[in-house]
N, C-alpha and C positions, 0 to 999 in steps of 0.2 A: 655142266649142267645148271647151277644155280646160275653162277651169271648170263647165262645164256638165257634162263625164265627173265630174269631180273629184266634184262634188255627189252626183251618183249612185253612188259610190265612197262616200263617207261616210256615206251612206244604208243604203247595204247594209252597210260593219261596224255601224253599230249596231244594226240587226234583227236581226244575229249577236251581238253580243251582247248584248246583251236573250233571249233564247234560248238562250242559254247561259249565264245569270246565275244559276238554281238550280242547274246543276249544278257551277258551278266554286266554286257556296256552297255549299252541302250537302256534310255528311262522308258516307265512305264509300256514295258514288252508284259502281253498280253496273257495268261494266263493258262493258257490252250497251246499259244508261241511256246509259251516254254515246258513244254509236257512234251511237244512233237520234237526239238529241239534236244530236250533229255533223251528221248529216245532212239535218234539219228546217233546220238554221240556213243549213246551205251550202244549199239550194236555194231557201229563203223569200231570203236573202243575194241569190241572183241573178237569183229574180224581180224583187230589188227593184230591182235597178242596169240590167235590163232596162226596167223600166218607166221609169224617173226619164230615162235615157238616148235617150229615144224620145221622139221630134216629138209622134206619134201618140197616143191614147188606149189604153189597154188596158183595170185592172182596180180601181188605185186613183183614189178620187175627189176632188176639190178638190188634182189635184195641182199647180198655177198658182194654186193661193189661200193662200200662207201668211195666216197662222200656223195653220189650222183642222188638218193634218196631225201639228202640230211638235208642239199644245197635247196631239193623240191622244194620240203615241208618251212624252210623257213623263210624263201619266197614266199607261198601261201600264209604261211600266218601272217609277218608281215604286213601283206596285202589288207588279211580279214583287221590288223587288230588297228589299224592309222586307215582306214575310213570306214571301225566302227569310232576310231578317236573324232572324226571329221563329221561324220554323223549326230553324234553322243554332241559335238561344236551347237549341232542348231538347236539344241533346247538347254541345253546348260554350258552357255563358253565357257569355255576358260584361257588361261596366256597359251594354255601351251595347244588347245583346239584353234584357239583363235590363230596361232603360229602357223600351225600346219597346215591347216586352210588357207591362208594363205602363200603360204608358198606354195600348194598344189594346182589355188586359179590362177597365179605366174605361170606354172607348170601349164597347165591347159593350152591358156595361152597359147605358149610358145609352141607348142607342138598343136593343136587345132588350125590345120593351113587347107584349105581346097586340099579333096584324094586322101584323107590323110585318116588313123581307125578316129579316133577322137572326135574329128568331124562326122563321121559318116553315123557317129554313136548317136549326139546332138540330133541329129537331122531322124533317128529316127525316130525320137519323140515327137507329141500329136503337138497341130503350128500352133495348140490356144494353153501350152504349157507355157506356164509364170518361168519371166526371167530369173526367178532364186534359186528355182529349181533347175532351169536349163544350168545356171554354170557354178552349181553344188553336183550337175552328172557329167557334166564337162570338166572337173576336179577331180572326182574321184575316175572317172577313166585317164586322167592326167599322169598320175599316180601310178594309177593301175600298171597301164602301161609303161612306165619309167623304171617301174618294178624288177616286170618282166625282162625288157633290156638290161637291166643291171644282174637280175640272173645267167643270162645267157652271159654276159663277158666276164660273169666270177666262174661261171661251169667253165668255160674254158679254159682260163686262166686257172686254174685249180688244175683240170685234167691236163693242160704241158707240164706245169708247175710239178705234180705228183706221176709224172708217167703215165698216167690211170689208163686202163685199169692192171695195165703188169707190175706195178709195184704193191698189189695187192692180193700177187702170188697168182696163182693157175687159178683162168674162169673159169666157173662153171657154168656153159652154157643152160646147160637146162634146167637150172635154179632161176636163173637171173633173167633168164629170155622162157620163159616155159611158158608163151604161146608160140613162139617159135622149135617148128622140125628140124633141126640140121638133115637129115635123114632125108626128106623129098622133096622133089621140087627142083632138084639140078646144084649148080654148084653152089655150094656159101657163101660164097664173097660174093656171089652174083649176087644174088640172092638179097645179103645179106644189102651192099650198099642199094640196092634198087628203095629197100626199104624204109635207104637211112635217104635218100633223095626224094619218096615218095614222104614222107612225115616234112621233113624242112620242106617243102614246098608246102605241103596244109598250113604249115604252124604261121606260113605266110600268109600265106592266105584266108585263114580262119577270123581273124580280125577284122575284116574286112570284108566278108560274106556271111557274117554272124549280124549284123546291123540292115545289112540288104535285107536279108533271108529276115530277120524281124517285119520291117516296114513293108513287105511282100503282103507277111501274116496281116499285119493290123489290116493292111483291105482287105480282107474277109471274115476277119474276127475282131475282136476289142483294141484298138489302141494299145502297146503298151506305156506305161505312164512312171515307173520306176517311182510311184511314191512313196511305199513303201521302205523302213527304215530297211529292216532285214533283206528284201529283196535284191533294192540301190546295191546293196551289200559284198552281198551271193551272186549278186549277176556278171558286178562292174571284176568279183575277183577270178569268175571264172572264165568271163571275156579275153582275162588278162593273162590267167597262169596255166591257158588249157592250149592256147599257141605255144606260148616260151617249153610247157612242157615238151610236147609235139617235137621240140626245135631239138632241147635236149636229147629224147630220143633217138632221132635220127643221126646231130654230130657224135653220138655216143654209140649208135649200130655202124656209123663207118669208123668208128676208133676200133673197133671191133673186126671187122674186115680187112683191117687193115694190118693188125697183128695175125690173125688167121694168115692172111697174102704171105706176111714178113715169115712167119714159124715155117709156111709151106718152105721157101725159096730156102733156106736155110737148111733145114728136116728131109726132105721130099725135091730134090730137082725134077725127079718125073710128073711132079703137078699134081699130084695124088695129094687130095683135102686131108688136113688132118685140124682136128678142133681140140681145147686145152680144156681138159675136162679132170678135177681136180678128184 
């Protein structure tokens, strides 16, 4: 019981550090922004603690199926940390910030091809933006997108190497998929495969759809400039992380569907579906 609550507390602390990282790294952050960030960090930490301390399902999927959420957290933290370092280097340059910015700039140039997500992010900015800011946005987008691609590769490799989630023991659908009701809506395997395909398709399209939607919205509202450091960091992080997270969810649900189908073939040749429940 003590180790259970300790793990929940550590996870809550890590979430708080993640949210506070840009405010801690960026210079001259307004006090109002610091207070808002602190409030959001405390709320997110409390939510994480109660989620992982509880024995019942909540909002977090794959809660008891490591390393799914660990990989997502490391990807998110790496993106926020690197982007914060680049933005900090705009006012307080160091050798590290200069190196990361140069690497990200080169990466952005490689990915910035016609119809690529990075090109669409650059095109969604107003035409009167300075060249320096355009390069900064392209650099941030290139790094964030590359981290998301690397996250997917790492997850697939780890999933196959660890035979995830079979290696962790019985997979509790109720705990790890709290929004998925296996008792309604037809065959479980078909529904999981359908949801998996939907998440993968949405994860693929989202990096293209978001810049297009922002560009269309700017015609009716004020254009998005991303000149605020924290806005730039969190926008580019969300733009790259959410599609990767949907990809991971789709791959994971497809894997679970395959496990259930295999279990069905082994234990129930008649075709009755069975779920592995801890």
